[in-house]
C-alpha positions in Angstrom: -81.9 -7.1 6.2 -79.5 -9.3 3.9 -77.4 -11.8 5.2 -73.8 -11.0 4.9 -71.6 -14.3 4.6 -68.1 -14.0 6.1 -65.7 -16.3 4.2 -63.4 -17.4 7.1 -61.7 -20.1 5.1 -60.1 -17.5 3.1 -56.3 -17.4 3.5 -54.5 -14.3 3.7 -52.8 -12.9 0.5 -49.2 -12.6 0.8 -47.0 -11.9 -2.1 -45.5 -15.3 -3.4 -41.9 -15.2 -3.9 -41.0 -16.3 -7.3 -38.5 -19.0 -8.3 -35.7 -16.6 -8.6 -35.1 -16.9 -4.9 -33.1 -19.9 -5.5 -30.5 -18.0 -7.6 -29.7 -16.0 -4.5 -28.9 -19.0 -2.5 -26.1 -20.1 -4.8 -22.6 -19.8 -3.4 -20.5 -17.2 -4.9 -17.5 -17.9 -6.8 -14.2 -17.3 -4.9 -12.2 -14.4 -6.3 -9.1 -15.3 -7.6 -6.2 -12.8 -6.0 -4.0 -11.7 -8.9 -0.7 -11.6 -7.5 2.4 -9.3 -8.4 6.0 -9.7 -8.1 7.3 -9.3 -4.9 9.7 -6.6 -4.8 12.3 -5.1 -2.3 10.6 -2.5 0.1 11.8 -0.5 3.3 10.9 -2.5 6.3 8.3 0.0 7.9 9.0 -1.8 11.5 12.9 -0.6 11.1 11.9 3.1 10.2 13.4 4.7 13.2 17.0 3.3 12.7 16.8 3.8 9.0 16.0 7.3 9.6 19.0 7.8 12.3 21.3 6.1 9.9 20.4 8.4 7.0 20.5 11.5 9.0 24.2 10.6 10.1 24.9 10.2 6.2 23.0 13.4 5.2 24.5 15.7 8.0 28.2 14.5 6.9 27.4 15.4 3.1 27.2 18.8 1.7 23.6 19.1 1.1 21.7 21.6 2.5 20.0 20.7 5.4 16.4 21.9 4.3 16.8 20.0 1.1 18.3 16.7 2.8 15.1 16.6 4.9 13.1 16.8 1.8 15.3 14.1 0.1 14.9 11.7 3.1 11.3 12.0 3.4 11.1 11.2 -0.6 13.6 8.3 -0.3 11.4 6.8 2.7 8.2 7.4 0.9 9.3 6.2 -2.6 11.1 3.0 -0.6 8.3 2.1 1.5 5.4 2.5 -1.0 7.0 1.7 -4.5 10.3 0.0 -4.1 13.8 0.3 -2.9 14.9 0.2 -6.9 12.9 3.6 -7.6 14.4 5.0 -4.2 18.0 4.4 -5.5 16.8 6.0 -9.0 15.7 9.0 -7.1 18.7 9.1 -5.3 20.8 8.8 -8.5 19.5 12.1 -9.5 21.0 13.6 -6.6 24.5 11.9 -7.6 23.9 13.3 -11.0 23.2 16.6 -9.9 26.3 16.8 -7.7 24.2 17.2 -4.4 25.5 13.8 -3.2 29.2 12.4 -4.1 29.6 8.7 -5.1 30.4 7.6 -1.8 27.4 8.8 0.0 25.1 7.6 -2.7 26.9 4.1 -2.2 26.2 4.6 1.5 22.5 5.5 1.0 22.2 2.5 -1.4 23.8 0.0 1.1 21.2 1.3 4.3 18.2 0.9 1.8 19.5 -2.8 1.1 20.1 -3.3 4.9 16.6 -1.9 6.1 14.6 -3.7 3.0 12.3 -6.7 2.8 10.5 -8.5 0.0 6.9 -7.9 -0.1 
């Protein structure tokens, strides 16, 4: 039979990594935060006293209780997520429609200013 040579000096074949591996080792550039202008928003930490004071104002008003509840929820949502300016504009629509008097509207605006912070 024929002698079979076994090549033991041969290195195992592994796929070599290309030089493109060096590109992955670079540090990524830091992302620059784009700042937005700070706006006055309702302070979510003081939401319970705000609701209590608003319920006092709305219970003394001539507004229907179901409508007052929806009004309060919308004021809280707009004031805490968008800005107190938008919440005041929303309250002004109720002043224009006659659901709130000028005095009640002023009290609602003062409460929003009292329970707000810039963020």
